[in-house]
N, C-alpha and C positions, 0 to 999 in steps of 0.2 A: 617354374612352368607348369601349369595342371592341363594334362591329355585326356580327354574323354572320348569313347567311340560308345555310340548310340546306335540302337537296332530301330530302324523305321517304325512308327506305327502302321496297322492295318490299312489305313487310309491310303497312304503313299507308298506301300512297300512292295507293290507290283513295278514301280518304276525306279525306286531307291535303294541302294545296297545296303549303303551305312552312312552316318553323320560322324563328321570328326569334327572335335572342338579342342581348340588349343588356347587357355588363356597365359599370357605371361604379362605379368606386372612389375617386373624386374629387368625390363630391358637396358642395361648398360652398355653393351657391345652390340652393333647389329648382328638380329638375327634372321638367318637364311632358311626356310623350308625348302628342300629338293624336291622338283617337280618330275618324276620318272613316271614312264609309260605304263598303264596299269588297264586300258583298254574301257575304262569308264569315264563317260563326259561328266563333268563337275561343275557345280554352282556353287562359289566360293562367296562369302560375305567378310569384311574384315571391317572393325572399328575405325581404323586409321588406315590410310592408302600406303600399299607397298609399291616396290619395284621388280619389274623384271625387265632383264637385260639394260638398266639403268633407265629405263620406262617408268613413270609411274601409272601404277594401276587405278581402277575406282575401287568404292567401296563393295560393289555387286558387280562379280567377274564369271562370266560363262566360259568353260574351258571346253573343249570338245576333244577330238583325241589327240593325245601327247606323244609324240615319237620321240623329238629330240629333249635330251635333258637341259631343265633350266632349272632357277631357283626364284623364290618368291621371299624378298627381304624386307624387312620392318627395323627401323631404328629408334622406335618408342613403343611405350606398352600398346597390346593389343589384345583383343579376343578374335577369333578366327573360328568361321562356322564353315565346314564344304559337306555338303551334300553330294555324293557319289552315286550316280545316278547308272542304271544300266545301259547297255549300248544303246538300244533301239528309241531311248527317249528323246533324243534330238529331233528326231522325223514326227515321232510320235504327240510329243505334249510340247514340243517348241516349235514345231512346223518348220524345221530347217533341216537342209540336206546336210550329212554329216559332212561331206569335204569343204563345208563353207566355213569349219572352224579348225579344222586339222593344223596345229601347232600354230593355232590365230584366235587366242584368247580375246573374249570382246566385252565391253563393257555392257551389261543386259541393260542400262536405261537406254541405249541406241536402239537396242533391236524392238523393245516394247514400252516406249516410254508413257503412255497411256496406262498399262499394267502397272509398270513399277514405278511413276511418277511417287506416289506417296510412301510405298514400302520401304525405301531407303531412309527417308525420313524419320519413319516409324521405328525400323532398324536402331537408329543412332540413337534414339530417343526411347529406346523399349527398356531401360534402367537395369535388367538381368539378362542373362544369357538365357535363362527360361522361356522369358519372354520373346526373344529373339527368335528361338527355335518354335515357337508357338506361332509367329508371324509367316516364318519362312514356310512353316508345315500349311499353313491356311494357304498361301500363295501357290504352293507346289500342287496342292487340292483342287483349287480352282482350274490350275493349267490340265490337270485330267479329268476333269468334270468337262470342260472345251474341247478336249481331244477328241478327233474325227478322223486320224488316219488309222488304219487298219494294218496293225504291225506284226500279226501272226505269224507271216511267214518268216521275217527279219528276226523276230523274238525266239522262233526255235531254232536258227541257224546259230545265233551268237550263245544261246542257252547251252546247245550240243557242244560247240567249240568250247567254250568256257569250261565246261566240265571234262572233255577229252582233247587236249592240246595234242596229241600223235598226229605224225605226217599223212596218215589214211583219213582222218576225220572229215577232211573237205569234200572228198568223191562221196564218202557216205552217206553226207549230209545233202549234197547235190541229187543224189540218188532219190534219196528220201522225198526233196521236195519237187522232180521230175522237171527239173530244169536244164539248159545245156551249161557247160562250165562259163560260156560268154554271158549269158544271162545272171548268172551266179555273181559271176564278179562285178558285172555292171551295177545291179542291184544293190551289192553290198559295200560297194564303193561310194555309191550316192547316198544309201542312208547310215552307214556306219562312217564313212569318211576314210577307210583304207582299205586296203584288198584284204579278203579272205585270210590269207596266209600269212599276211604281217600280223592280223588280229590274233591268229592263231598264236603267232610267234611271242607277242606281245603277253597274251594270257598263260603261256607257258614261262616266258621270263617272271610274270610277277607272281605266279604259283611257286616258282623256285626263289624268289625274292622274299616272299613274305616268310620261308622258312630260314633262310639266312637272316633276315632280321628279328625273328623271334629266336635267333639262337638253336633252331631245334634242329640240331644234325652235329653228327661225329667229326666228319672229314667231307671237305667239298665235293667229292666225287659221290656220296651218300644222295647229295640234293642234286645231283648231276643226272643219275642214275634214276632216281625217284621220279624225275619231272621228264624223262623220255631223250635225255641229251645222249650224245652218242658217247662221250668221254666227258671227261672234268674240261679239258681244253676247249670243247666245244661250247660247254657251258659259260666259263670264263670270257669267251670272245662275244657271246651271247650279251651277258652282264654289261661288260663295257661297251658294246653298242648302243646300249639304252641308258647308261648312267656316264658315262666316260672314265668309268672308275674299275677297277678289279673288286672282285669280291674282299680280297683281305684290306685293301685300300678304303672299300666303304665301311668294314668292319673298325678299322680305325678309326675311321673319322666320324662314327656315330650311327646310331639307328633312327629310323623315322618313328613318327608318332604311328 
């Protein structure tokens, strides 16, 4: 199996955080990719159809906010390309309210059949991963060009929370935006798909998760305190909430790409 992480090019970098590529040409037993909360809507293309909860997926799937842990499973050789978007992208370039897709991934062809009618066929016949990336970059670039939503407020809020997941960041952002708590909550839930506090907790979990996944720690308590958890027990509870595993169970299970 070959795993690569790409930095988005300048044309789409304002909306895309990173691009993940997994190429598996020796699928002898079913391969399952865990899907854990990370705060990023995601567009996934896979050359063969997989399953989530025993339901077949499409070749092009758009994920909103993922809260409940799931797994994407393949039973044959595949190439998977995932574009991890910045949180405000659903409303700004896909013109969707965030809560439409929370824990409800959807076939992209059902959302915009006119725009994606030829894209899937082109991707399946692209011949190389490089060509697939070029096609997806072009598609996303076209969406960005056509974007009409003014996302400056929600972009500021999500960026601030992503870089500071402490408990008091929400009130600070709310004050910066000169909005009431209720207005902030409703705006956030509509455009992002979850409450501001849940988004904060997911980003806190994801920051800690990356350190665990990369083995960047000596003790679990180091991760807990580095990411603002009250103690190691608090961190373990949060980890289990978003993965159904304890950190040690996850480490024994294996690392994500």
